[in-house]
VOGU-3710 file (C-alpha; in Angstrom, 3 decimals, decimal comma):
1> xxxxxxxxxx> 25,822/-19,505/-3,937  25,526/-16,997/-6,742  23,477/-18,003/-9,741  26,483/-17,471/-12,024  28,231/-20,399/-10,307  25,406/-22,890/-10,904  25,968/-25,354/-13,737  24,030/-28,485/-14,630  25,862/-31,846/-14,525  24,154/-32,992/-17,734
11> xxxxxxxxxx> 22,935/-31,053/-20,745  19,545/-29,546/-20,057  18,626/-27,872/-23,344  19,572/-26,830/-26,834  20,475/-23,138/-26,537  20,072/-22,650/-30,312  16,284/-23,049/-30,200  14,565/-19,751/-31,177  12,859/-17,912/-28,382  10,042/-15,407/-28,002
21> xxxxxxxxxx> 10,705/-12,748/-25,378  8,307/-11,755/-22,602  9,310/-8,768/-20,514  8,236/-8,757/-16,880  8,840/-5,571/-14,931  8,466/-6,395/-11,232  7,368/-3,429/-9,159  5,029/-2,385/-6,401  4,094/0,050/-3,679  5,970/-1,212/-0,641
31> xxxxxxxxxx> 3,917/0,785/1,843  0,589/0,303/0,061  0,427/-3,507/-0,322  -0,038/-3,342/-4,081  2,369/-5,294/-6,302  2,600/-5,424/-10,082  3,941/-7,202/-13,122  4,297/-4,675/-15,930  2,532/-2,059/-13,766  -0,699/-4,087/-13,509
41> xxxxxxxxxx> -1,892/-6,120/-10,485  -2,989/-9,675/-11,185  -6,712/-9,126/-10,756  -6,653/-6,512/-13,545  -4,383/-8,430/-15,952  -5,275/-10,628/-18,893  -3,684/-14,101/-19,195  -0,408/-14,425/-21,081  -1,072/-16,602/-24,126  1,592/-19,159/-25,096
51> xxxxxxxxxx> 1,745/-21,642/-27,967  2,568/-25,321/-27,458  6,022/-26,451/-28,543  7,644/-23,037/-28,440  10,322/-21,643/-26,147  9,785/-18,383/-24,294  12,354/-16,123/-22,693  11,314/-14,210/-19,576  13,289/-11,045/-18,884  12,726/-10,173/-15,225
61> xxxxxxxxxx> 13,486/-6,552/-14,364  13,132/-5,797/-10,665  12,571/-2,066/-10,210  11,573/-2,401/-6,559  13,633/-2,530/-3,358  12,593/-6,064/-2,382  13,499/-9,561/-3,551  11,023/-11,393/-5,784  11,416/-15,190/-5,991  9,466/-15,852/-9,181
71> xxxxxxxxxx> 7,815/-19,262/-9,409  6,304/-21,029/-12,404  3,818/-23,892/-12,180  3,926/-26,859/-14,542  7,277/-25,931/-16,129  10,970/-25,528/-15,418  12,942/-22,355/-15,908  16,200/-22,647/-17,814  18,259/-20,049/-15,969  20,397/-18,223/-18,509
81> xxxxxxxxxx> 23,627/-17,736/-16,604  26,251/-18,271/-19,294  26,667/-22,073/-19,406  24,667/-22,644/-22,595  23,435/-26,227/-22,833  24,402/-26,717/-19,172  22,343/-23,833/-17,835  20,565/-25,137/-14,709  16,874/-25,965/-14,440  15,072/-24,093/-11,648
91> xxxxxxxxxx> 11,382/-23,645/-10,895  11,812/-20,642/-8,542  14,228/-17,842/-9,441  15,092/-15,042/-7,050  15,256/-11,622/-8,684  17,195/-9,260/-6,360  16,363/-5,543/-6,045  17,428/-3,341/-8,971  18,569/-6,314/-11,058  17,722/-8,205/-14,240
101> xxxxxxxxxx> 17,500/-12,010/-14,524  16,862/-13,938/-17,755  15,285/-17,406/-17,945  13,690/-19,554/-20,651  10,951/-22,138/-20,461  9,553/-24,617/-22,956  5,815/-24,637/-23,556  5,476/-28,381/-23,071  2,617/-28,639/-20,546  -0,818/-27,774/-21,847
111> xxxxxxxxxx> -3,473/-26,059/-19,787  -3,558/-22,952/-17,664  -0,860/-22,228/-15,065  -0,217/-19,625/-12,427  3,025/-17,660/-12,475  3,735/-15,609/-9,351  6,123/-14,191/-6,788  6,786/-16,730/-4,048  6,896/-14,023/-1,421  3,283/-14,915/-0,761
121> xxxxxxxxxx> 2,091/-11,533/0,431  3,428/-10,070/-2,834  1,452/-12,720/-4,705  -1,734/-12,010/-2,763  -1,208/-8,278/-3,269  -1,073/-8,638/-7,046  2,308/-9,928/-8,295  1,143/-12,800/-10,454  -0,060/-13,793/-13,905  -1,859/-16,651/-15,612
131> xxxxxxxxxx> -0,093/-18,539/-18,426  -2,724/-19,909/-20,782  -2,024/-22,137/-23,763  -3,712/-21,073/-26,984  -5,157/-24,601/-27,218  -6,734/-24,359/-23,787  -10,358/-23,938/-24,864  -10,191/-26,776/-27,369  -8,751/-29,034/-24,687  -11,551/-28,097/-22,303
141> xxxxxxxxxx> -14,178/-29,000/-24,863  -12,611/-32,438/-25,249  -12,454/-33,001/-21,477  -14,661/-35,747/-20,107  -15,882/-35,874/-16,507  -16,903/-38,904/-14,516  -20,112/-38,256/-12,669  -20,012/-39,343/-9,031  -23,725/-39,965/-8,948  -24,702/-43,599/-8,363
151> xxxxxxxxxx> -26,640/-45,274/-11,131  -28,725/-48,433/-11,198  -25,899/-50,410/-12,745  -23,458/-49,127/-10,108  -21,223/-47,479/-12,736  -20,066/-43,859/-13,024  -21,265/-41,968/-16,042  -18,944/-40,034/-18,394  -20,442/-36,641/-19,248  -19,467/-33,520/-21,164
161> xxxxxxxxxx> -18,328/-30,544/-19,014  -20,993/-27,981/-18,213  -20,598/-24,264/-18,785  -20,176/-23,808/-15,029  -17,302/-26,295/-14,967  -15,644/-24,614/-17,952  -15,925/-21,163/-16,373  -14,387/-22,488/-13,163  -11,189/-23,144/-15,098  -11,034/-19,540/-16,250
171> xxxxxxxxxx> -11,176/-18,031/-12,782  -8,078/-17,708/-10,651  -8,406/-17,091/-6,921  -4,779/-16,062/-6,434  -4,222/-12,394/-5,542  -6,841/-10,155/-4,042  -9,925/-9,472/-6,153  -11,321/-6,005/-6,809  -13,183/-4,804/-3,747  -13,307/-2,451/-0,794
181> xxxxxxxxxx> -10,508/-2,505/1,754  -10,192/-0,542/4,968  -7,388/0,658/7,202  -7,688/2,384/10,569  -5,035/4,331/12,470  -5,650/5,544/16,023  -3,095/7,407/18,088  -4,429/8,105/21,598  -2,564/9,684/24,514  -3,184/11,125/27,972
191> xxxxxxxxxx> -1,509/14,198/29,439  -1,598/13,655/33,230  -0,257/17,149/33,958  -3,205/18,884/32,286  -5,801/16,091/32,594  -6,179/16,108/28,821  -6,679/13,427/26,172  -5,057/13,946/22,756  -5,231/11,860/19,647  -5,140/11,459/15,884
201> xxxxxxxxxx> -7,567/9,317/13,884  -7,375/8,193/10,266  -9,695/5,828/8,399  -9,435/4,752/4,743  -12,062/2,747/2,882  -12,010/1,914/-0,802  -10,219/0,187/-3,664  -6,484/0,167/-4,339  -6,415/3,674/-5,793  -9,620/5,419/-4,692
211> xxxxxxxxxx> -10,703/5,720/-1,093  -12,843/7,621/1,357  -10,623/9,254/3,989  -11,768/10,340/7,435  -8,990/12,213/9,203  -8,767/14,169/12,433  -5,369/15,479/13,524  -4,483/16,353/17,133  -7,980/16,436/18,629  -8,011/17,439/22,323
221> xxxxxxxxxx> -10,398/16,687/25,177  -9,669/18,699/28,335  -11,419/17,683/31,556  -14,229/16,081/29,581  -14,701/19,064/27,226  -13,609/19,094/23,564  -11,095/21,932/23,123  -9,954/21,228/19,595  -11,370/18,908/16,924  -11,965/18,878/13,197
231> xxxxxxxxxx> -12,632/16,129/10,672  -11,649/15,811/6,999  -14,141/13,903/4,848  -12,085/13,565/1,690  -11,924/11,630/-1,545  -8,412/10,138/-1,595  -6,703/9,195/-4,877  -3,357/7,371/-5,139  -1,335/8,907/-7,997  2,044/7,210/-7,548
241> xxxxxxxxxx> 3,941/4,841/-5,304  4,507/7,564/-2,721  1,842/10,237/-3,246  -1,914/10,683/-3,010  -4,086/13,722/-3,660  -7,334/14,370/-1,835  -10,197/16,797/-1,558  -13,606/17,256/0,001  -15,022/18,988/3,055  -13,843/19,598/6,590
251> xxxxxxxxxx> -16,045/19,844/9,662  -14,442/22,251/12,148  -15,775/22,030/15,687  -13,418/23,940/17,992  -11,864/26,415/18,631  -14,521/28,427/16,812  -17,510/30,567/17,727  -19,694/27,809/16,301  -19,016/24,671/14,233  -18,749/25,151/10,470
261> xxxxxxxxxx> -18,053/23,295/7,227  -15,293/24,304/4,822  -13,993/22,914/1,505  -10,462/21,572/1,431  -7,813/19,947/-0,731  -4,529/18,249/0,092  -1,622/16,049/-0,828  0,068/13,420/1,294  2,952/11,041/0,823  6,581/10,290/1,450
271> xxxxxxxxxx> 9,354/12,724/0,562  13,019/11,726/0,218  14,708/10,736/3,490  11,409/9,093/4,547  9,722/12,347/5,532  5,974/11,796/5,905  4,178/14,760/4,384  0,575/15,906/4,777  -0,310/19,324/3,337  -3,886/20,591/3,387
281> xxxxxxxxxx> -5,582/23,861/2,435  -9,046/25,077/3,506  -11,257/28,011/2,520  -13,304/29,690/5,256  -14,839/33,191/5,378  -12,534/34,399/2,605  -9,421/33,106/4,346  -7,268/30,281/2,973  -5,720/28,283/5,811  -2,730/26,023/5,184
291> xxxxxxxxxx> -1,860/23,092/7,431  1,622/21,670/6,730  2,602/18,566/8,692  6,030/16,884/8,325  7,379/13,973/10,373  10,035/11,291/10,266  10,412/8,002/12,129  13,973/6,915/12,890  14,504/3,280/13,807  16,888/2,821/16,745
301> xxxxxxxxxx> 16,480/-0,911/17,404  14,278/-3,639/15,975  11,240/-2,357/17,908  12,240/1,055/19,241  11,700/4,197/17,143  11,885/7,955/17,605  9,448/10,096/15,660  10,136/13,816/15,205  7,635/16,207/13,697  6,969/19,798/12,794
311> xxxxxxxxxx> 3,597/21,286/11,945  2,919/24,795/10,634  -0,480/26,494/10,336  -0,829/29,640/8,219  -3,717/31,735/6,854  -4,229/34,553/4,361  -6,841/36,499/6,355  -7,844/36,994/9,982  -11,168/35,511/11,124  -11,266/36,584/14,772
321> xxxxxxxxxx> -14,368/34,705/15,906  -12,870/31,393/14,745  -9,344/32,055/16,030  -7,706/32,271/12,598  -4,997/34,890/12,120  -3,346/36,198/8,966  0,193/34,981/8,353  1,810/32,365/10,555  -0,605/31,059/13,199  1,221/28,248/14,985
331> xxxxxxxxxx> 4,321/26,120/14,993  4,140/22,719/16,665  7,243/20,646/17,430  7,037/17,033/18,626  9,436/14,326/19,787  7,829/10,941/20,192  9,766/7,806/21,215  7,689/4,664/20,766  8,079/0,933/21,179  6,338/-1,584/18,906
341> xxxxxxxxxx> 4,827/-4,474/20,820  3,833/-5,977/17,468  3,273/-4,605/13,942  -0,170/-3,239/14,886  0,347/-1,943/18,435  2,888/0,487/19,893  3,347/2,370/23,171  4,649/5,938/23,122  5,590/9,032/25,087  5,306/12,372/23,304
351> xxxxxxxxxx> 6,626/15,832/24,088  5,053/18,721/22,177  5,837/22,435/22,133  3,269/24,812/20,608  4,323/28,365/19,658  1,593/30,807/18,583  2,553/33,783/16,415  1,288/36,920/14,652  -2,373/37,875/14,603  -3,425/34,628/16,284
361> xxxxxxxxxx> -1,131/35,390/19,197  -2,951/38,704/19,715  -6,319/36,910/19,536  -5,154/34,394/22,150  -4,022/37,161/24,503  -7,348/38,973/24,134  -9,091/35,724/25,143  -6,749/35,185/28,066  -5,131/32,151/26,455  -1,421/31,310/26,584
371> xxxxxxxxxx> 0,631/31,887/23,441  2,988/29,000/24,251  2,322/25,554/25,593  4,287/22,426/26,461  2,723/19,027/26,992  3,773/15,441/27,667  1,440/12,583/26,773  1,589/8,824/27,248  -0,417/6,526/25,051  -0,684/3,881/22,384
381> xxxx> -0,969/3,586/18,598  -3,189/0,979/16,928  -3,276/-0,092/13,279  -6,282/-2,093/12,110
//
């Protein structure tokens, strides 16, 4: 049933009562587990102060792509759907994607109340507020507590609230508090035709917007010997719903004459058409090397996906001893069907074609290495 069709049987309110408007823009980062009201998560927001006896109008504007059933404690919404005094009373109102819903409520219940999205993971990820009456502190001071301690006369004792008890009222445990959060991605596969292990590792640790990133892309272990491996140790900063910038140092192990450190910067995120993007640049021995990685996952069934990717490596100067060539170095093309056993574990098969070009191709030939390579790996992906 559409909200426009709902009408109360009896009069619910006087629509002529003056209102004070409160705008609530509902938004969030769908892939980041951060949700906002007015661009602020709950743990960073101040309470919304309301005065007893007044009517407030909430204007919900959903700028996200998910539904938000907004729930108010201690009060009833008067859903403004065009029936005036017969507008229905509701305590949870669904706000569909890209829509606006208007509702009033009367400030007729003193105290402090939580106001949140009833999609509970949205609430815990920040989509909530505290409604606090302006008379709240005065009411707390007048509150009496019955002590549960036993006295000689067998009666409970009425005492004034302590500072600890008062402060307990001011804290709200809903939504995640500020703190450090971690996420780990491991993609590990085995190529039985070349007896080689390949994988990608990513680890993030930090707050909502600032994190430490450890990232190693396409490391290879061939017959027990590391053939290719490097590790980004970057500061990662979220700048929008879809994009993060990063920078720090990279430890490059192989293929190189000897391991070395190099500074690097990058940007990663989601382009239109759900194209995952990871672009990095490094400076080593006067050469700037660019690593451009693009991929897209296409969902075929509820659990079956096909990931396609293209990766390009370029450099501005040849560094022969570390197998870096000027111009285009490599193109890597991948097709990776995978099946999700659950949201954190998937099984995959991956085909990859590597094409070496330009100065790096000449370096490979001088070392007796192949300029082209095809591989098939079988493995699993874990999210923690």
